[in-house]
C-alpha positions in Angstrom: -11.9 -15.1 -17.6 -12.0 -18.8 -16.9 -13.3 -20.3 -13.6 -14.4 -18.0 -10.9 -15.7 -18.1 -7.4 -18.5 -16.1 -5.8 -16.0 -13.9 -4.0 -16.6 -10.3 -4.9 -20.1 -10.9 -6.3 -22.8 -8.4 -5.3 -26.6 -8.0 -5.4 -28.3 -4.7 -5.9 -32.0 -3.5 -6.2 -33.9 -0.7 -7.9 -37.4 0.5 -7.6 -37.5 1.5 -11.2 -38.5 -0.7 -14.2 -36.3 -0.8 -17.3 -37.5 1.0 -20.4 -36.6 -2.2 -22.4 -36.0 -5.7 -21.2 -32.4 -5.8 -22.4 -28.9 -5.0 -21.1 -29.3 -1.3 -22.1 -32.6 -0.9 -20.4 -31.4 -2.5 -17.1 -28.0 -0.8 -17.2 -29.7 2.6 -17.4 -31.3 2.2 -13.9 -29.9 3.3 -10.6 -29.3 0.4 -8.2 -28.7 0.3 -4.5 -26.2 -2.5 -3.5 -27.1 -4.5 -0.4 -24.0 -5.0 1.8 -22.9 -7.9 4.0 -24.2 -10.4 1.5 -22.9 -13.9 2.4 -24.6 -15.8 -0.6 -26.9 -14.9 -3.4 -28.3 -18.2 -4.7 -29.1 -19.9 -8.0 -30.0 -17.8 -11.1 -31.6 -19.4 -14.1 -34.8 -20.8 -15.5 -36.1 -24.3 -15.3 -38.9 -25.7 -17.5 -41.8 -28.0 -16.7 -41.6 -31.2 -18.6 -44.6 -32.1 -20.7 -45.0 -35.7 -21.9 -47.2 -37.3 -24.5 -47.3 -41.0 -25.1 -49.0 -41.9 -28.4 -50.4 -45.4 -28.7 -48.0 -46.0 -31.5 -44.4 -44.6 -31.4 -42.0 -43.2 -28.8 -42.9 -41.0 -25.9 -42.7 -37.3 -26.8 -41.0 -35.0 -24.2 -41.5 -31.2 -24.6 -40.5 -28.1 -22.7 -43.5 -26.7 -20.8 -43.8 -23.4 -19.0 -40.8 -21.6 -17.6 -40.1 -21.0 -14.0 -37.5 -18.2 -13.7 -36.6 -19.4 -10.2 -36.0 -17.6 -6.9 -33.1 -16.4 -4.9 -32.6 -16.6 -1.1 -29.7 -14.2 -0.5 -28.3 -14.1 3.0 -27.4 -10.9 4.6 -25.6 -10.2 7.9 -28.4 -7.9 9.3 -27.5 -4.2 9.1 -30.4 -1.9 9.6 -28.3 1.1 8.4 -27.5 -0.5 5.0 -29.5 1.2 2.3 -29.7 -1.8 0.0 -30.9 -4.1 2.8 -33.5 -1.4 3.7 -34.8 -1.4 0.1 -35.0 -5.2 0.1 -36.9 -5.1 3.4 -39.2 -2.4 2.1 -40.0 -4.5 -1.0 -40.8 -7.4 1.3 -43.0 -5.4 3.5 -45.0 -3.8 0.6 -48.5 -5.2 0.3 -48.7 -4.7 -3.5 -47.3 -6.9 -6.2 -44.7 -4.3 -7.3 -41.8 -5.6 -9.4 -38.3 -4.5 -8.4 -35.3 -4.6 -10.7 -32.4 -6.6 -9.5 -28.7 -6.7 -10.6 -26.3 -9.4 -9.7 -22.6 -8.7 -10.5 -20.2 -11.6 -10.6 -16.5 -11.6 -9.8 -15.6 -11.3 -13.5 -17.8 -8.2 -13.9 -20.5 -10.1 -15.8 -24.0 -9.0 -14.7 -27.4 -10.7 -14.5 -30.5 -8.5 -14.6 -34.2 -9.4 -13.9 -37.3 -8.1 -12.2 -38.8 -9.9 -9.2 -40.9 -9.7 -6.1 -39.5 -10.0 -2.6 -41.5 -12.3 -0.4 -40.6 -11.8 3.3 -37.6 -10.7 5.3 -37.1 -13.4 7.9 -34.4 -12.6 10.5 -32.5 -15.3 12.2 -31.1 -15.0 15.8 -29.3 -18.3 16.2 -27.6 -18.0 19.5 -25.1 -15.8 21.3 -22.2 -16.1 18.8 -23.6 -16.3 15.3 -24.2 -13.1 13.4 -27.9 -12.2 13.0 -29.0 -12.9 9.5 -31.8 -11.9 7.1 -32.8 -14.2 4.3 -35.4 -12.8 1.9 -36.9 -14.8 -0.9 -36.7 -13.0 -4.3 -39.0 -14.6 -6.8 -37.7 -14.0 -10.3 -40.6 -12.9 -12.6 -38.9 -12.1 -15.9 -36.4 -13.7 -18.1 -32.8 -13.2 -16.8 -30.8 -10.8 -19.0 -27.1 -11.7 -19.2 -24.5 -9.0 -19.7 -20.9 -10.2 -20.3 -18.0 -8.7 -18.4 -16.7 -5.5 -20.0 
């Protein structure tokens, strides 16, 4: 598949941890998809830049520590949606439990990772807009990429 849009993409969550940090480990889990998702966010690591300038010679630039990023998916608030309930439960939990997350693209490609959910802010923005929830999901493991079948 060539270019694609975000249409048809989905985000799902699981309380279980994969037996292995690879496609097979994540694919074996049972996920609960969160409905009414308007956007998912940016997936992928960035690295801190470390520099060293010797007195003699060019500046050295190296990759430092990895930050696997965070997502801020937006959901039209639906308290009866099982996936949203699980995201909200993860946000309300006072432990540092990791949850497994699966993002499925339009093409069928998948992205797997583990993360922690920080908050479940709900937005009431007037009479006409739909009430929204925007959790922050901090990605805590390397993102595992699974190509479309």
